N, C-alpha and C positions, 0 to 999 in steps of 0.2 A: 308423415311416412315414410318410409327407407326412399333415398336420394335411387337406389336400385330398380326400385319404380316410377314408373310413367303414370300418373291417372291416365283410365279411360271414361267415357264421355258418364256419365251421370244420368242421363236418363233412361240405360238400356237397365232394365228390373232383370231380376233373379235368373227367373230360369228363361232369360233371351240363349238363344241357341249357342253362338258362336259358329255356325256350320256344328254342328255335332251336336247331337240329339239329345238332351239329357242333362249334359253340363251347364251349369248353372253358371251367370255370369253376374253379379251385385253390383250393386254400387261402391263397395269394398272393394270390386277388383281392381287388376293393376293391366300392364303392357310389363308382359318380363323384357329384365334389360341388367338382368341382377349381374351379369359379366359382361356386359359391354365400357366399365374400362379396364385399363391396362393391374393387371392386380403382381404386386411384387412375390407374392406366397399364395396361392391357387388353395382355398380350404377345402377338403370332404363336405362333398354334397350332402348336405341334409333336409329333411322334410319339417322348415321351421316356418317363424310365422312369415318371413323375404318372402319363403319360396309360396308357401299357402297364399298369399296377396295377391302372388303374380301367377300361381297354377292355372286357371284355367285357359289363359291366354297362353302359356307353355305348352301344354298336352299340346293346343290347337296347331300350334307351327312346331314342334318336335315330333311330334308321335303320327306317322303314316295310314292313315284309315282305324285311327283311335273311332269315329263318328259313326264309318261302320259297322265297326264292332259293337258296340252302344246301340246301333238301334237292332241289330242279329236277337239281341240279349231276351226282351220280351216277345218275339217269335221264336226262338227256340223253348223259352218255358209253354207257351201256348200249345208245342206239338209233348211235352218231356214233363213237363213240372204238374204235377199231381194238385186238384184244387186246394189250395188252403196250406199249404207245405208250408215248407220253412226254410229261407232261401240265405244263404251267408256271401257274405264280400267282406273278401279280406286284404286288408289294404287300400278300404271300401275310398282314401280319402278325400275328396270334398262330395261325395255319396252320387256321381255322373250315375253310372248301374242301375244308385234301386232308386233315380228318376228315370231313369227309360222305361223300367220295367212299372212304377204308380202312372206315368205317363199312358202305359197303354192298357193296361188290366187292374180288374176291377178292385176295391179295397179287399174283398176278400179274397182276393184271385189265391193272396200268397201272404205271407208271413218272413218282414225283413228283418235279418241284422247285420249292421256295418262294424267292423273293428278294423280299427287303426291303431298303431303304437305311437302316432304322434298327435299331441292333445289336442296344438293346433289345427288338423285335420279337424279328432273327431269333434272339435266342442263347433267349428263353422257345421259340420255335415248335420247335426243333429238342428241347429238354429235351421238349415235348409229345409229340413224335410218336416218339422214344427208348421213352416212358411207357407211349403209348399205342397203339403199332400199332408194334412192334418189327419184326414178319414181313412188311410193306409197306419196300415202297423208296420209300423218303422223305427228302432231303434241303434244307436251305435254305441260301442261299448268300445273304449281306448286301454287296449288289452297283446298282448303277446300270441298273435299267434302259431306257431310252436308249442304253446305250453296251453292254451284256450280248451276248457273244453265243452267240445261241442254234442249240440242235443243232434237228433237224428232231422234231416235235412232231405228235399229232395231235387236241389241247385245247388251246387256251389260255385261261385264266381272268385277268380282267381287272375285278374287282372293290370299286367305288368307289376307283381311285387316278389313272385319268385324266385326273381331276378336279382333283388336288395338281397336274401339271406344267404346266407355261408352255404358252397355248393351239400360242404358236407352237412347239411339240418335238412337236405330239400327230401329225400326221400322218407324218413322220418315224416316230414310234415303229409305228402302224400299219402304215405299208409294211415293215416291216421285220418283225413278227411276220406277215403277210402270205405273204411269203417264208419262213418259218421251219415255216410251218401246210403237213403234207404232203397233196398229194391224196387232199379226204374231209373233211379237219379243220375243225373249228369255234372260235371264236372269242366268248366268251362277254367283252360288255363292259356293266357294269350302272354306273349314275351316277346324280348326282345332277343334274335339267335345272333350266332354268329356263324357261319358258314365253314366247311370244312377243308373246303377248297381253297388255299388260298389266295389262290387268283379272285374266282368268282367272291369270295370275302373281302377282298378290297375294291373288289366292282363293287359291292353292293354299298359298299362304305359311304365309296367315293361317290355315288346318285343318292345317297342319305345327306350326304351333307352337299349337295346341290338340292334337294329339297327344301332345308333349313337356309340354306342361302335365297331362295327364293321366297321363302316366308321373309324376309329379313334381317337373317340375323346376321353378323360380320363375322368374315372370317378368326377372326379375336373372338366373339363370344364363343362361336364352335366349338374351337381348342381351347380356349382356358375351363368350359364347359366336362370336352371328355378327358379335360387331366381333371377336376374335382369328380368324376365317375368313378375316374381308374380304383380297384380295389373295392369300391361300391354298390356298382352296378356289372355280375360276371355273369355274363349271359352262359348257357349252351346252345350245343346244338342241336337243331329240331329232330333229329336222330337220338340225341342221348335224350330229352322229352319223350318225344315218344317210351324209348326204355324204362326209363323212370316210370311213367305211368304205370308198366306191364309189371312192373318189381310192385308198385303199390297196391296191383291187387288187378284189375282192372284188363277186362277180358279185350277192350277195343275199345282204338283211341285214333282220330283222324285229326287229320289238317283242313279247317275249311278258309284258312282266309289266310292269305300274306298277300304283302306288301315292302318290298325289298327286305328290311332284316327285320320286321313285325311283324308275327305269326300270331295266329288263333286258334287251338288246338279243341274239342271239344273230348271227355273220356267215359264211356257208361256201362254202369253199374246195371248187369244185369238184372230183371225180376226172375 
C-alpha cells in the first residue's frame, strides 16, 4: 500500500460507521495522509486508487455534517419515495448513501443504482453492496452522469458531485435529472458552497480549516489539498444552486442543512 496511507486497525468490520451512518470502513481502508509530506509539485486531485483506500477517513475528517446528511436520507425516502421506486446515487463513491438507505429500509422498498466515473470507486462499491446488503436490489455502474440514460426514478441523490463538473455542464445535467424524476419525486443536492460576501466567505473558510485542524490535518496538508483541488472543485453560491434548480424546472427547492460552507438542498417535482 502506498506510503500516503497508514493502516488503520484491521479489527474494524466493513460496516463499522466511523461516526458516519452508512460509511463503510473495511480492512482495506487507511488513514488519509496523502498530503502529509511536502510535494515539489502538487498534482490535481483525482479519485484514484490512493484516494479510494483513504476515502472513508478522508470524508470523516474533511466534510462537516456528512454523517447527518446520510442519516437523513432514509427519513426523506420514507416521506417522499414511492414504495419500490428507483433511486439514483450520482457520484456514489463507495456507496455510503446506498448503505444508509439499505440499512433503514426493507429490501422491497426501493431499487438502487449508483453511478461513478472512477473505476476504483465503482468496483469497491459493488463489492460493498454484495457483502453488506445482498437482499437489496443494488447495482453500480461506471459511467459519466452527464450522458447516462436515466430511467424514471423517485429519488436522485447528488451528494458532493455537481461541484466537480465544469460549471457549464451543470444546468444541462440538472434538467435531465428533473425530466427523469417521477411526479412527486425529490432530488437531494449536497455541495460545498462559496459565500457571495467576501468577508463571510473568508470566515467560513477559516473555520473550515479550524475544523480540519481539529481532526488532525496539518497546515501543510490543508494547503496542499486546497492547491490540488483548484480548478477541480469549483463551488457555486447557495443562491446559484437554487437558481440552477429553478432553471431545470423544479418549482420548489429549499436548503435543509448547512454546516459552515457545506450545505444540502432538496428539490421537489410536484405531482
